[in-house]
PQR file with spaces between the fields and no chain letter, atoms N, CA, C, O and H, PARSE charges and radii, in Angstrom:
ATOM       1  N    UNK     1      24.740  -31.853   17.905 -0.4000 1.5000
ATOM       2  CA   UNK     1      25.156  -32.451   16.597 -0.0000 2.0000
ATOM       3  C    UNK     1      25.909  -33.648   16.708  0.5500 1.7000
ATOM       4  O    UNK     1      27.134  -33.684   16.593 -0.5500 1.4000
ATOM       5  N    UNK     2      25.272  -34.507   16.903 -0.4000 1.5000
ATOM       6  CA   UNK     2      25.571  -35.937   17.119 -0.0000 2.0000
ATOM       7  C    UNK     2      26.639  -36.651   16.247  0.5500 1.7000
ATOM       8  O    UNK     2      27.436  -37.495   16.659 -0.5500 1.4000
ATOM       9  H    UNK     2      24.276  -34.477   16.996  0.4000 1.0000
ATOM      10  N    UNK     3      26.541  -36.218   15.072 -0.4000 1.5000
ATOM      11  CA   UNK     3      27.575  -36.698   14.034 -0.0000 2.0000
ATOM      12  C    UNK     3      28.895  -36.093   14.228  0.5500 1.7000
ATOM      13  O    UNK     3      29.903  -36.784   14.081 -0.5500 1.4000
ATOM      14  H    UNK     3      25.895  -35.533   14.737  0.4000 1.0000
ATOM      15  N    UNK     4      28.977  -34.712   14.582 -0.4000 1.5000
ATOM      16  CA   UNK     4      30.347  -34.149   14.890 -0.0000 2.0000
ATOM      17  C    UNK     4      30.889  -34.737   16.264  0.5500 1.7000
ATOM      18  O    UNK     4      32.101  -34.844   16.452 -0.5500 1.4000
ATOM      19  H    UNK     4      28.158  -34.150   14.701  0.4000 1.0000
ATOM      20  N    UNK     5      29.951  -35.115   17.216 -0.4000 1.5000
ATOM      21  CA   UNK     5      30.351  -35.603   18.580 -0.0000 2.0000
ATOM      22  C    UNK     5      30.982  -37.123   18.419  0.5500 1.7000
ATOM      23  O    UNK     5      32.041  -37.489   18.929 -0.5500 1.4000
ATOM      24  H    UNK     5      28.967  -35.028   17.063  0.4000 1.0000
ATOM      25  N    UNK     6      30.313  -37.737   17.796 -0.4000 1.5000
ATOM      26  CA   UNK     6      30.838  -39.030   17.460 -0.0000 2.0000
ATOM      27  C    UNK     6      32.195  -39.149   16.723  0.5500 1.7000
ATOM      28  O    UNK     6      33.166  -39.805   17.101 -0.5500 1.4000
ATOM      29  H    UNK     6      29.453  -37.439   17.381  0.4000 1.0000
ATOM      30  N    UNK     7      32.094  -38.440   15.670 -0.4000 1.5000
ATOM      31  CA   UNK     7      33.351  -38.117   14.892 -0.0000 2.0000
ATOM      32  C    UNK     7      34.377  -37.538   15.811  0.5500 1.7000
ATOM      33  O    UNK     7      35.482  -38.068   15.697 -0.5500 1.4000
ATOM      34  H    UNK     7      31.306  -37.907   15.363  0.4000 1.0000
ATOM      35  N    UNK     8      34.299  -36.733   16.551 -0.4000 1.5000
ATOM      36  CA   UNK     8      35.280  -35.936   17.528 -0.0000 2.0000
ATOM      37  C    UNK     8      35.742  -37.034   18.669  0.5500 1.7000
ATOM      38  O    UNK     8      36.885  -36.913   19.109 -0.5500 1.4000
ATOM      39  H    UNK     8      33.401  -36.302   16.644  0.4000 1.0000
ATOM      40  N    UNK     9      35.055  -37.910   19.080 -0.4000 1.5000
ATOM      41  CA   UNK     9      35.170  -38.928   20.252 -0.0000 2.0000
ATOM      42  C    UNK     9      36.190  -39.883   19.712  0.5500 1.7000
ATOM      43  O    UNK     9      37.139  -40.256   20.402 -0.5500 1.4000
ATOM      44  H    UNK     9      34.127  -38.008   18.722  0.4000 1.0000
ATOM      45  N    UNK    10      35.968  -40.334   18.309 -0.4000 1.5000
ATOM      46  CA   UNK    10      36.723  -41.282   17.749 -0.0000 2.0000
ATOM      47  C    UNK    10      38.025  -40.779   17.326  0.5500 1.7000
ATOM      48  O    UNK    10      38.979  -41.556   17.375 -0.5500 1.4000
ATOM      49  H    UNK    10      35.197  -40.030   17.749  0.4000 1.0000
ATOM      50  N    UNK    11      38.195  -39.569   16.912 -0.4000 1.5000
ATOM      51  CA   UNK    11      39.355  -38.909   15.935 -0.0000 2.0000
ATOM      52  C    UNK    11      40.235  -38.034   16.803  0.5500 1.7000
ATOM      53  O    UNK    11      41.433  -37.907   16.548 -0.5500 1.4000
ATOM      54  H    UNK    11      37.420  -38.938   16.872  0.4000 1.0000
ATOM      55  N    UNK    12      39.678  -37.456   17.782 -0.4000 1.5000
ATOM      56  CA   UNK    12      40.611  -36.278   18.327 -0.0000 2.0000
ATOM      57  C    UNK    12      40.688  -36.239   19.840  0.5500 1.7000
ATOM      58  O    UNK    12      39.790  -36.767   20.496 -0.5500 1.4000
ATOM      59  H    UNK    12      38.706  -37.560   17.989  0.4000 1.0000
ATOM      60  N    UNK    13      41.614  -35.700   20.371 -0.4000 1.5000
ATOM      61  CA   UNK    13      41.812  -35.750   21.916 -0.0000 2.0000
ATOM      62  C    UNK    13      40.693  -34.774   22.325  0.5500 1.7000
ATOM      63  O    UNK    13      40.027  -34.036   21.600 -0.5500 1.4000
ATOM      64  H    UNK    13      42.344  -35.271   19.838  0.4000 1.0000
ATOM      65  N    UNK    14      40.641  -34.961   23.793 -0.4000 1.5000
ATOM      66  CA   UNK    14      39.469  -34.218   24.245 -0.0000 2.0000
ATOM      67  C    UNK    14      39.728  -32.902   24.219  0.5500 1.7000
ATOM      68  O    UNK    14      38.729  -32.228   23.968 -0.5500 1.4000
ATOM      69  H    UNK    14      41.183  -35.560   24.382  0.4000 1.0000
ATOM      70  N    UNK    15      40.770  -32.271   24.399 -0.4000 1.5000
ATOM      71  CA   UNK    15      40.874  -30.895   24.414 -0.0000 2.0000
ATOM      72  C    UNK    15      40.534  -30.278   23.086  0.5500 1.7000
ATOM      73  O    UNK    15      39.883  -29.234   23.041 -0.5500 1.4000
ATOM      74  H    UNK    15      41.581  -32.818   24.603  0.4000 1.0000
ATOM      75  N    UNK    16      40.986  -30.934   21.924 -0.4000 1.5000
ATOM      76  CA   UNK    16      40.698  -30.382   20.535 -0.0000 2.0000
ATOM      77  C    UNK    16      39.158  -30.489   20.422  0.5500 1.7000
ATOM      78  O    UNK    16      38.513  -29.517   20.028 -0.5500 1.4000
ATOM      79  H    UNK    16      41.515  -31.782   21.960  0.4000 1.0000
ATOM      80  N    UNK    17      38.586  -31.600   20.745 -0.4000 1.5000
ATOM      81  CA   UNK    17      37.248  -31.621   20.627 -0.0000 2.0000
ATOM      82  C    UNK    17      36.300  -30.639   21.362  0.5500 1.7000
ATOM      83  O    UNK    17      35.221  -30.246   20.918 -0.5500 1.4000
ATOM      84  H    UNK    17      39.110  -32.389   21.065  0.4000 1.0000
ATOM      85  N    UNK    18      36.853  -30.301   22.545 -0.4000 1.5000
ATOM      86  CA   UNK    18      36.249  -29.221   23.454 -0.0000 2.0000
ATOM      87  C    UNK    18      36.468  -27.992   22.833  0.5500 1.7000
ATOM      88  O    UNK    18      35.529  -27.196   22.841 -0.5500 1.4000
ATOM      89  H    UNK    18      37.729  -30.620   22.906  0.4000 1.0000
ATOM      90  N    UNK    19      37.535  -27.667   22.285 -0.4000 1.5000
ATOM      91  CA   UNK    19      37.813  -26.334   21.333 -0.0000 2.0000
ATOM      92  C    UNK    19      37.014  -26.264   20.080  0.5500 1.7000
ATOM      93  O    UNK    19      36.657  -25.136   19.740 -0.5500 1.4000
ATOM      94  H    UNK    19      38.298  -28.314   22.278  0.4000 1.0000
ATOM      95  N    UNK    20      36.639  -27.368   19.263 -0.4000 1.5000
ATOM      96  CA   UNK    20      35.851  -27.559   18.234 -0.0000 2.0000
ATOM      97  C    UNK    20      34.404  -27.083   18.819  0.5500 1.7000
ATOM      98  O    UNK    20      33.750  -26.132   18.392 -0.5500 1.4000
ATOM      99  H    UNK    20      36.929  -28.284   19.538  0.4000 1.0000
ATOM     100  N    UNK    21      34.113  -27.801   19.703 -0.4000 1.5000
ATOM     101  CA   UNK    21      32.581  -27.378   20.242 -0.0000 2.0000
ATOM     102  C    UNK    21      32.353  -26.043   20.877  0.5500 1.7000
ATOM     103  O    UNK    21      31.199  -25.675   21.098 -0.5500 1.4000
ATOM     104  H    UNK    21      34.645  -28.573   20.051  0.4000 1.0000
ATOM     105  N    UNK    22      33.328  -25.331   21.169 -0.4000 1.5000
ATOM     106  CA   UNK    22      33.466  -24.036   21.539 -0.0000 2.0000
ATOM     107  C    UNK    22      33.046  -23.233   20.280  0.5500 1.7000
ATOM     108  O    UNK    22      32.086  -22.482   20.106 -0.5500 1.4000
ATOM     109  H    UNK    22      34.265  -25.630   20.990  0.4000 1.0000
ATOM     110  N    UNK    23      34.139  -23.648   19.382 -0.4000 1.5000
ATOM     111  CA   UNK    23      33.914  -22.672   18.113 -0.0000 2.0000
ATOM     112  C    UNK    23      32.602  -22.773   17.386  0.5500 1.7000
ATOM     113  O    UNK    23      32.087  -21.813   16.812 -0.5500 1.4000
ATOM     114  H    UNK    23      34.919  -24.257   19.523  0.4000 1.0000
ATOM     115  N    UNK    24      32.043  -24.078   17.442 -0.4000 1.5000
ATOM     116  CA   UNK    24      30.761  -24.215   17.027 -0.0000 2.0000
ATOM     117  C    UNK    24      29.758  -23.365   17.812  0.5500 1.7000
ATOM     118  O    UNK    24      28.935  -22.653   17.236 -0.5500 1.4000
ATOM     119  H    UNK    24      32.461  -24.857   17.908  0.4000 1.0000
ATOM     120  N    UNK    25      29.841  -23.449   18.995 -0.4000 1.5000
ATOM     121  CA   UNK    25      28.565  -22.739   19.782 -0.0000 2.0000
ATOM     122  C    UNK    25      28.932  -21.304   19.591  0.5500 1.7000
ATOM     123  O    UNK    25      27.956  -20.554   19.587 -0.5500 1.4000
ATOM     124  H    UNK    25      30.509  -24.027   19.462  0.4000 1.0000
ATOM     125  N    UNK    26      29.985  -20.789   19.446 -0.4000 1.5000
ATOM     126  CA   UNK    26      30.300  -19.231   19.303 -0.0000 2.0000
ATOM     127  C    UNK    26      29.775  -18.934   17.784  0.5500 1.7000
ATOM     128  O    UNK    26      29.234  -17.853   17.549 -0.5500 1.4000
ATOM     129  H    UNK    26      30.778  -21.398   19.449  0.4000 1.0000
ATOM     130  N    UNK    27      29.933  -19.845   16.827 -0.4000 1.5000
ATOM     131  CA   UNK    27      29.581  -19.564   15.525 -0.0000 2.0000
ATOM     132  C    UNK    27      27.973  -19.585   15.501  0.5500 1.7000
ATOM     133  O    UNK    27      27.365  -18.709   14.886 -0.5500 1.4000
ATOM     134  H    UNK    27      30.373  -20.723   17.018  0.4000 1.0000
ATOM     135  N    UNK    28      27.340  -20.553   16.151 -0.4000 1.5000
ATOM     136  CA   UNK    28      25.900  -20.447   16.333 -0.0000 2.0000
ATOM     137  C    UNK    28      25.332  -19.306   16.941  0.5500 1.7000
ATOM     138  O    UNK    28      24.279  -18.870   16.476 -0.5500 1.4000
ATOM     139  H    UNK    28      27.834  -21.265   16.651  0.4000 1.0000
ATOM     140  N    UNK    29      25.888  -18.730   17.948 -0.4000 1.5000
ATOM     141  CA   UNK    29      25.546  -17.466   18.573 -0.0000 2.0000
ATOM     142  C    UNK    29      25.681  -16.329   17.774  0.5500 1.7000
ATOM     143  O    UNK    29      24.871  -15.402   17.765 -0.5500 1.4000
ATOM     144  H    UNK    29      26.744  -19.084   18.326  0.4000 1.0000
ATOM     145  N    UNK    30      26.805  -16.400   17.032 -0.4000 1.5000
ATOM     146  CA   UNK    30      27.243  -14.942   16.039 -0.0000 2.0000
ATOM     147  C    UNK    30      26.430  -15.035   15.028  0.5500 1.7000
ATOM     148  O    UNK    30      25.951  -13.982   14.608 -0.5500 1.4000
ATOM     149  H    UNK    30      27.463  -17.153   17.040  0.4000 1.0000
ATOM     150  N    UNK    31      26.081  -16.243   14.410 -0.4000 1.5000
ATOM     151  CA   UNK    31      25.585  -16.341   13.009 -0.0000 2.0000
ATOM     152  C    UNK    31      26.352  -15.930   11.837  0.5500 1.7000
ATOM     153  O    UNK    31      27.416  -16.433   11.475 -0.5500 1.4000
ATOM     154  H    UNK    31      26.470  -17.099   14.751  0.4000 1.0000
ATOM     155  N    UNK    32      25.719  -14.967   11.273 -0.4000 1.5000
ATOM     156  CA   UNK    32      26.459  -14.527    9.883 -0.0000 2.0000
ATOM     157  C    UNK    32      27.588  -13.450   10.200  0.5500 1.7000
ATOM     158  O    UNK    32      28.257  -12.904    9.323 -0.5500 1.4000
ATOM     159  H    UNK    32      24.855  -14.558   11.568  0.4000 1.0000
ATOM     160  N    UNK    33      27.709  -13.227   11.491 -0.4000 1.5000
ATOM     161  CA   UNK    33      28.702  -12.312   11.876 -0.0000 2.0000
ATOM     162  C    UNK    33      30.166  -12.779   11.787  0.5500 1.7000
ATOM     163  O    UNK    33      31.144  -12.053   11.610 -0.5500 1.4000
ATOM     164  H    UNK    33      27.165  -13.670   12.203  0.4000 1.0000
ATOM     165  N    UNK    34      30.149  -14.169   11.947 -0.4000 1.5000
ATOM     166  CA   UNK    34      31.301  -14.889   11.859 -0.0000 2.0000
ATOM     167  C    UNK    34      31.708  -15.364   10.278  0.5500 1.7000
ATOM     168  O    UNK    34      30.739  -15.816    9.668 -0.5500 1.4000
ATOM     169  H    UNK    34      29.354  -14.759   12.091  0.4000 1.0000
ATOM     170  N    UNK    35      32.603  -15.344    9.743 -0.4000 1.5000
ATOM     171  CA   UNK    35      32.786  -16.079    8.377 -0.0000 2.0000
ATOM     172  C    UNK    35      33.425  -17.441    8.731  0.5500 1.7000
ATOM     173  O    UNK    35      34.188  -17.584    9.687 -0.5500 1.4000
ATOM     174  H    UNK    35      33.390  -14.977   10.238  0.4000 1.0000
ATOM     175  N    UNK    36      33.052  -18.441    7.878 -0.4000 1.5000
ATOM     176  CA   UNK    36      33.549  -19.705    8.276 -0.0000 2.0000
ATOM     177  C    UNK    36      35.067  -20.019    8.217  0.5500 1.7000
ATOM     178  O    UNK    36      35.562  -21.008    8.759 -0.5500 1.4000
ATOM     179  H    UNK    36      32.432  -18.324    7.102  0.4000 1.0000
ATOM     180  N    UNK    37      35.807  -19.035    7.468 -0.4000 1.5000
ATOM     181  CA   UNK    37      37.227  -19.274    7.576 -0.0000 2.0000
ATOM     182  C    UNK    37      37.731  -18.986    8.854  0.5500 1.7000
ATOM     183  O    UNK    37      38.834  -19.489    9.068 -0.5500 1.4000
ATOM     184  H    UNK    37      35.406  -18.232    7.027  0.4000 1.0000
ATOM     185  N    UNK    38      37.219  -18.288    9.816 -0.4000 1.5000
ATOM     186  CA   UNK    38      37.937  -17.991   10.925 -0.0000 2.0000
ATOM     187  C    UNK    38      37.359  -19.160   12.139  0.5500 1.7000
ATOM     188  O    UNK    38      37.483  -18.887   13.333 -0.5500 1.4000
ATOM     189  H    UNK    38      36.323  -17.880    9.642  0.4000 1.0000
ATOM     190  N    UNK    39      36.888  -20.133   11.803 -0.4000 1.5000
ATOM     191  CA   UNK    39      36.617  -21.195   12.553 -0.0000 2.0000
ATOM     192  C    UNK    39      37.831  -22.087   12.937  0.5500 1.7000
ATOM     193  O    UNK    39      37.665  -23.091   13.630 -0.5500 1.4000
ATOM     194  H    UNK    39      36.788  -20.355   10.834  0.4000 1.0000
């Protein structure tokens, strides 16, 4: 997801960007099992 990566690198600290990437990865793996509100 290059758009999110570029946005994160410009706007957020590294730890927060890594956290967001982790949540996105978990969401991608779980699919519909996780609701968007929990991200």
